[in-house]
N, CA, C and O atoms as a GROMACS GRO file, in nm:
protein
  336
    1MET      N    1   0.094  -0.176   0.032
    1MET     CA    2  -0.047  -0.032  -0.014
    1MET      C    3   0.087   0.188   0.016
    1MET      O    4   0.136   0.233   0.120
    2ALA      N    5   0.088   0.225  -0.073
    2ALA     CA    6   0.128   0.381  -0.084
    2ALA      C    7   0.121   0.423   0.011
    2ALA      O    8   0.022   0.368   0.058
    3ARG      N    9   0.178   0.523   0.123
    3ARG     CA   10   0.248   0.612   0.176
    3ARG      C   11   0.117   0.710   0.135
    3ARG      O   12   0.115   0.761   0.023
    4GLY      N   13  -0.008   0.736   0.245
    4GLY     CA   14  -0.106   0.815   0.197
    4GLY      C   15  -0.279   0.767   0.214
    4GLY      O   16  -0.385   0.816   0.254
    5GLU      N   17  -0.214   0.607   0.138
    5GLU     CA   18  -0.349   0.545   0.145
    5GLU      C   19  -0.389   0.417   0.214
    5GLU      O   20  -0.436   0.310   0.174
    6ASP      N   21  -0.350   0.469   0.345
    6ASP     CA   22  -0.387   0.416   0.496
    6ASP      C   23  -0.532   0.467   0.516
    6ASP      O   24  -0.583   0.575   0.485
    7GLU      N   25  -0.583   0.362   0.575
    7GLU     CA   26  -0.709   0.384   0.640
    7GLU      C   27  -0.695   0.612   0.769
    7GLU      O   28  -0.758   0.718   0.768
    8GLY      N   29  -0.569   0.552   0.847
    8GLY     CA   30  -0.605   0.683   0.871
    8GLY      C   31  -0.559   0.828   0.777
    8GLY      O   32  -0.593   0.936   0.825
    9SER      N   33  -0.492   0.826   0.660
    9SER     CA   34  -0.452   0.886   0.592
    9SER      C   35  -0.642   0.933   0.538
    9SER      O   36  -0.683   1.049   0.548
   10TRP      N   37  -0.701   0.857   0.502
   10TRP     CA   38  -0.876   0.918   0.426
   10TRP      C   39  -0.921   0.932   0.532
   10TRP      O   40  -1.010   1.015   0.515
   11LEU      N   41  -0.918   0.893   0.675
   11LEU     CA   42  -1.016   0.986   0.763
   11LEU      C   43  -0.931   1.152   0.792
   11LEU      O   44  -0.971   1.247   0.860
   12HIS      N   45  -0.858   1.144   0.746
   12HIS     CA   46  -0.690   1.272   0.806
   12HIS      C   47  -0.780   1.400   0.692
   12HIS      O   48  -0.802   1.520   0.705
   13ALA      N   49  -0.814   1.302   0.586
   13ALA     CA   50  -0.839   1.369   0.455
   13ALA      C   51  -0.940   1.413   0.421
   13ALA      O   52  -0.952   1.511   0.347
   14GLY      N   53  -1.093   1.305   0.500
   14GLY     CA   54  -1.198   1.339   0.524
   14GLY      C   55  -1.213   1.483   0.646
   14GLY      O   56  -1.302   1.568   0.656
   15GLN      N   57  -1.115   1.467   0.708
   15GLN     CA   58  -1.085   1.620   0.818
   15GLN      C   59  -1.108   1.716   0.755
   15GLN      O   60  -1.198   1.799   0.770
   16ALA      N   61  -1.001   1.709   0.656
   16ALA     CA   62  -1.009   1.861   0.607
   16ALA      C   63  -1.039   1.903   0.547
   16ALA      O   64  -1.023   2.024   0.533
   17LEU      N   65  -1.140   1.787   0.430
   17LEU     CA   66  -1.236   1.839   0.347
   17LEU      C   67  -1.364   1.882   0.422
   17LEU      O   68  -1.452   1.950   0.368
   18GLN      N   69  -1.368   1.847   0.520
   18GLN     CA   70  -1.451   1.900   0.641
   18GLN      C   71  -1.432   2.119   0.653
   18GLN      O   72  -1.460   2.223   0.594
   19ARG      N   73  -1.375   2.071   0.761
   19ARG     CA   74  -1.307   2.141   0.763
   19ARG      C   75  -1.314   2.295   0.645
   19ARG      O   76  -1.375   2.396   0.680
   20ILE      N   77  -1.249   2.286   0.525
   20ILE     CA   78  -1.262   2.340   0.355
   20ILE      C   79  -1.393   2.379   0.397
   20ILE      O   80  -1.421   2.484   0.454
   21LEU      N   81  -1.500   2.252   0.352
   21LEU     CA   82  -1.618   2.271   0.289
   21LEU      C   83  -1.719   2.382   0.396
   21LEU      O   84  -1.805   2.459   0.353
   22LEU      N   85  -1.682   2.362   0.538
   22LEU     CA   86  -1.744   2.504   0.643
   22LEU      C   87  -1.701   2.597   0.679
   22LEU      O   88  -1.744   2.649   0.782
   23ARG      N   89  -1.551   2.678   0.572
   23ARG     CA   90  -1.535   2.708   0.579
   23ARG      C   91  -1.568   2.827   0.458
   23ARG      O   92  -1.584   2.949   0.453
   24ALA      N   93  -1.568   2.683   0.346
   24ALA     CA   94  -1.640   2.766   0.172
   24ALA      C   95  -1.803   2.811   0.213
   24ALA      O   96  -1.877   2.900   0.172
   25ALA      N   97  -1.812   2.749   0.273
   25ALA     CA   98  -1.993   2.753   0.286
   25ALA      C   99  -1.995   2.880   0.384
   25ALA      O  100  -2.032   2.982   0.324
   26SER      N  101  -1.969   2.896   0.498
   26SER     CA  102  -1.932   3.017   0.524
   26SER      C  103  -1.969   3.165   0.443
   26SER      O  104  -2.056   3.251   0.456
   27ARG      N  105  -1.871   3.146   0.366
   27ARG     CA  106  -1.842   3.299   0.269
   27ARG      C  107  -1.910   3.255   0.114
   27ARG      O  108  -1.866   3.315   0.016
   28TRP      N  109  -2.005   3.159   0.096
   28TRP     CA  110  -2.107   3.142   0.022
   28TRP      C  111  -1.985   3.140  -0.093
   28TRP      O  112  -1.972   3.218  -0.188
   29VAL      N  113  -1.910   3.042  -0.060
   29VAL     CA  114  -1.820   2.926  -0.194
   29VAL      C  115  -1.888   2.810  -0.183
   29VAL      O  116  -1.906   2.735  -0.088
   30PHE      N  117  -1.931   2.806  -0.324
   30PHE     CA  118  -1.997   2.648  -0.362
   30PHE      C  119  -1.891   2.523  -0.367
   30PHE      O  120  -1.784   2.545  -0.425
   31ALA      N  121  -1.915   2.376  -0.303
   31ALA     CA  122  -1.777   2.345  -0.400
   31ALA      C  123  -1.822   2.243  -0.463
   31ALA      O  124  -1.931   2.193  -0.436
   32ARG      N  125  -1.732   2.194  -0.569
   32ARG     CA  126  -1.826   2.018  -0.676
   32ARG      C  127  -1.697   1.992  -0.627
   32ARG      O  128  -1.594   2.058  -0.616
   33LEU      N  129  -1.735   1.860  -0.597
   33LEU     CA  130  -1.693   1.693  -0.532
   33LEU      C  131  -1.618   1.600  -0.705
   33LEU      O  132  -1.689   1.583  -0.805
   34GLN      N  133  -1.490   1.561  -0.698
   34GLN     CA  134  -1.533   1.467  -0.737
   34GLN      C  135  -1.390   1.334  -0.712
   34GLN      O  136  -1.268   1.318  -0.714
   35THR      N  137  -1.530   1.260  -0.688
   35THR     CA  138  -1.389   1.138  -0.697
   35THR      C  139  -1.324   1.018  -0.797
   35THR      O  140  -1.212   0.966  -0.795
   36GLN      N  141  -1.467   0.989  -0.906
   36GLN     CA  142  -1.449   0.914  -0.963
   36GLN      C  143  -1.327   0.932  -1.053
   36GLN      O  144  -1.281   0.823  -1.086
   37PRO      N  145  -1.252   1.046  -1.108
   37PRO     CA  146  -1.167   1.034  -1.204
   37PRO      C  147  -1.040   0.984  -1.112
   37PRO      O  148  -0.955   0.931  -1.183
   38LEU      N  149  -1.015   0.987  -1.016
   38LEU     CA  150  -0.965   0.901  -0.916
   38LEU      C  151  -1.000   0.740  -0.864
   38LEU      O  152  -0.978   0.703  -0.749
   39GLN      N  153  -1.050   0.666  -0.952
   39GLN     CA  154  -1.084   0.544  -0.965
   39GLN      C  155  -1.022   0.475  -1.077
   39GLN      O  156  -1.052   0.362  -1.115
   40SER      N  157  -0.915   0.566  -1.135
   40SER     CA  158  -0.883   0.501  -1.289
   40SER      C  159  -0.712   0.516  -1.198
   40SER      O  160  -0.649   0.612  -1.154
   41ALA      N  161  -0.690   0.382  -1.201
   41ALA     CA  162  -0.493   0.365  -1.196
   41ALA      C  163  -0.350   0.460  -1.277
   41ALA      O  164  -0.232   0.473  -1.246
   42SER      N  165  -0.433   0.513  -1.391
   42SER     CA  166  -0.343   0.531  -1.486
   42SER      C  167  -0.370   0.711  -1.408
   42SER      O  168  -0.280   0.770  -1.348
   43VAL      N  169  -0.480   0.756  -1.424
   43VAL     CA  170  -0.585   0.875  -1.390
   43VAL      C  171  -0.469   0.938  -1.251
   43VAL      O  172  -0.391   1.033  -1.247
   44ARG      N  173  -0.501   0.849  -1.166
   44ARG     CA  174  -0.440   0.815  -0.994
   44ARG      C  175  -0.318   0.888  -0.962
   44ARG      O  176  -0.278   0.957  -0.868
   45ALA      N  177  -0.259   0.832  -1.112
   45ALA     CA  178  -0.031   0.769  -1.082
   45ALA      C  179  -0.104   0.966  -1.160
   45ALA      O  180  -0.140   1.044  -1.071
   46GLN      N  181  -0.113   1.010  -1.282
   46GLN     CA  182  -0.080   1.168  -1.350
   46GLN      C  183  -0.126   1.205  -1.263
   46GLN      O  184  -0.091   1.313  -1.310
   47ILE      N  185  -0.179   1.232  -1.167
   47ILE     CA  186  -0.242   1.352  -1.072
   47ILE      C  187  -0.140   1.358  -0.956
   47ILE      O  188  -0.114   1.465  -0.901
   48ARG      N  189  -0.085   1.244  -0.920
   48ARG     CA  190   0.039   1.296  -0.787
   48ARG      C  191   0.081   1.294  -0.889
   48ARG      O  192   0.051   1.396  -0.952
   49ALA      N  193   0.181   1.178  -0.981
   49ALA     CA  194   0.292   1.282  -1.061
   49ALA      C  195   0.357   1.450  -1.032
   49ALA      O  196   0.469   1.498  -1.014
   50SER      N  197   0.196   1.512  -1.040
   50SER     CA  198   0.209   1.593  -1.109
   50SER      C  199   0.196   1.738  -0.971
   50SER      O  200   0.222   1.858  -0.978
   51LEU      N  201   0.152   1.662  -0.874
   51LEU     CA  202   0.147   1.730  -0.746
   51LEU      C  203   0.296   1.780  -0.701
   51LEU      O  204   0.397   1.736  -0.755
   52THR      N  205   0.301   1.879  -0.593
   52THR     CA  206   0.411   1.928  -0.602
   52THR      C  207   0.477   1.841  -0.429
   52THR      O  208   0.591   1.824  -0.385
   53SER      N  209   0.338   1.805  -0.374
   53SER     CA  210   0.330   1.785  -0.192
   53SER      C  211   0.320   1.622  -0.245
   53SER      O  212   0.250   1.585  -0.339
   54SER      N  213   0.397   1.543  -0.172
   54SER     CA  214   0.408   1.416  -0.079
   54SER      C  215   0.264   1.379  -0.094
   54SER      O  216   0.185   1.473  -0.105
   55GLY      N  217   0.227   1.280  -0.094
   55GLY     CA  218   0.135   1.217  -0.090
   55GLY      C  219   0.025   1.124  -0.197
   55GLY      O  220   0.067   1.103  -0.310
   56CYS      N  221  -0.091   1.078  -0.165
   56CYS     CA  222  -0.187   1.076  -0.269
   56CYS      C  223  -0.355   1.183  -0.320
   56CYS      O  224  -0.417   1.234  -0.227
   57PRO      N  225  -0.373   1.190  -0.371
   57PRO     CA  226  -0.457   1.255  -0.448
   57PRO      C  227  -0.567   1.173  -0.341
   57PRO      O  228  -0.543   1.054  -0.323
   58GLN      N  229  -0.718   1.247  -0.250
   58GLN     CA  230  -0.777   1.163  -0.225
   58GLN      C  231  -0.989   1.188  -0.307
   58GLN      O  232  -1.082   1.108  -0.311
   59MET      N  233  -0.973   1.367  -0.364
   59MET     CA  234  -1.098   1.389  -0.383
   59MET      C  235  -0.978   1.577  -0.496
   59MET      O  236  -0.878   1.648  -0.488
   60LEU      N  237  -1.138   1.544  -0.605
   60LEU     CA  238  -1.109   1.674  -0.667
   60LEU      C  239  -1.193   1.771  -0.615
   60LEU      O  240  -1.309   1.733  -0.598
   61LEU      N  241  -1.160   1.924  -0.574
   61LEU     CA  242  -1.257   1.991  -0.558
   61LEU      C  243  -1.256   2.062  -0.610
   61LEU      O  244  -1.146   2.115  -0.596
   62GLU      N  245  -1.333   2.132  -0.699
   62GLU     CA  246  -1.338   2.301  -0.767
   62GLU      C  247  -1.479   2.392  -0.703
   62GLU      O  248  -1.601   2.376  -0.709
   63LEU      N  249  -1.388   2.495  -0.640
   63LEU     CA  250  -1.471   2.550  -0.560
   63LEU      C  251  -1.519   2.685  -0.643
   63LEU      O  252  -1.442   2.721  -0.732
   64GLY      N  253  -1.628   2.756  -0.624
   64GLY     CA  254  -1.658   2.879  -0.647
   64GLY      C  255  -1.780   2.964  -0.623
   64GLY      O  256  -1.883   2.933  -0.563
   65VAL      N  257  -1.743   3.097  -0.693
   65VAL     CA  258  -1.848   3.210  -0.568
   65VAL      C  259  -1.943   3.190  -0.675
   65VAL      O  260  -1.900   3.195  -0.790
   66ALA      N  261  -2.099   3.162  -0.651
   66ALA     CA  262  -2.215   3.196  -0.774
   66ALA      C  263  -2.215   3.329  -0.746
   66ALA      O  264  -2.145   3.384  -0.661
   67ARG      N  265  -2.330   3.402  -0.853
   67ARG     CA  266  -2.264   3.527  -0.829
   67ARG      C  267  -2.390   3.611  -0.861
   67ARG      O  268  -2.418   3.722  -0.818
   68THR      N  269  -2.484   3.507  -0.976
   68THR     CA  270  -2.611   3.531  -1.041
   68THR      C  271  -2.650   3.400  -1.014
   68THR      O  272  -2.661   3.311  -1.097
   69SER      N  273  -2.681   3.388  -0.848
   69SER     CA  274  -2.803   3.292  -0.846
   69SER      C  275  -2.923   3.367  -0.794
   69SER      O  276  -2.924   3.489  -0.778
   70ARG      N  277  -3.029   3.282  -0.768
   70ARG     CA  278  -3.169   3.379  -0.774
   70ARG      C  279  -3.226   3.272  -0.647
   70ARG      O  280  -3.201   3.151  -0.651
   71PRO      N  281  -3.308   3.337  -0.531
   71PRO     CA  282  -3.404   3.258  -0.446
   71PRO      C  283  -3.442   3.175  -0.530
   71PRO      O  284  -3.484   3.224  -0.635
   72THR      N  285  -3.444   2.949  -0.513
   72THR     CA  286  -3.548   2.943  -0.574
   72THR      C  287  -3.686   2.890  -0.493
   72THR      O  288  -3.674   2.850  -0.377
   73ALA      N  289  -3.875   2.892  -0.586
   73ALA     CA  290  -3.992   2.858  -0.529
   73ALA      C  291  -3.983   2.726  -0.394
   73ALA      O  292  -3.954   2.606  -0.391
   74ARG      N  293  -4.028   2.830  -0.296
   74ARG     CA  294  -4.069   2.728  -0.249
   74ARG      C  295  -4.219   2.716  -0.229
   74ARG      O  296  -4.281   2.823  -0.234
   75ARG      N  297  -4.325   2.545  -0.195
   75ARG     CA  298  -4.407   2.555  -0.214
   75ARG      C  299  -4.474   2.617  -0.054
   75ARG      O  300  -4.401   2.689   0.015
   76PRO      N  301  -4.544   2.599  -0.030
   76PRO     CA  302  -4.597   2.682   0.060
   76PRO      C  303  -4.630   2.517   0.200
   76PRO      O  304  -4.662   2.399   0.185
   77ALA      N  305  -4.599   2.601   0.313
   77ALA     CA  306  -4.619   2.425   0.359
   77ALA      C  307  -4.749   2.333   0.426
   77ALA      O  308  -4.753   2.219   0.473
   78GLY      N  309  -4.838   2.423   0.408
   78GLY     CA  310  -4.975   2.378   0.409
   78GLY      C  311  -4.966   2.222   0.291
   78GLY      O  312  -4.997   2.103   0.297
   79ASP      N  313  -4.900   2.322   0.186
   79ASP     CA  314  -4.953   2.162  -0.010
   79ASP      C  315  -4.859   2.054   0.032
   79ASP      O  316  -4.850   1.958  -0.044
   80LEU      N  317  -4.726   2.055   0.232
   80LEU     CA  318  -4.692   1.996   0.167
   80LEU      C  319  -4.756   1.887   0.325
   80LEU      O  320  -4.783   1.769   0.307
   81THR      N  321  -4.761   1.911   0.377
   81THR     CA  322  -4.855   1.841   0.480
   81THR      C  323  -4.968   1.834   0.532
   81THR      O  324  -5.030   1.937   0.505
   82THR      N  325  -5.063   1.722   0.630
   82THR     CA  326  -5.150   1.683   0.641
   82THR      C  327  -5.197   1.622   0.728
   82THR      O  328  -5.138   1.525   0.776
   83ASP      N  329  -5.336   1.671   0.780
   83ASP     CA  330  -5.313   1.671   0.985
   83ASP      C  331  -5.404   1.520   0.922
   83ASP      O  332  -5.462   1.482   0.820
   84ARG      N  333  -5.369   1.474   1.060
   84ARG     CA  334  -5.433   1.353   1.070
   84ARG      C  335  -5.434   1.318   1.178
   84ARG      O  336  -5.487   1.211   1.207
   0.00000   0.00000   0.00000
């Protein structure tokens, strides 16, 4: 098993991701998460070779600010609940 591929490394990566996403959300920065490309051994090796730090890529993360988003319509609660 390569360095950074053990369960402890995955746990630390998840904790770091949680901190990043919470910080981003507090500033209205939206995230898109992708893991599917990393399931390919050749793609994973290419990304790992291009990293300047040691370790294994755990997830691809894209962050951005949506400047044109508008609130979405919501149905009244009475339309969704019933009295029994």
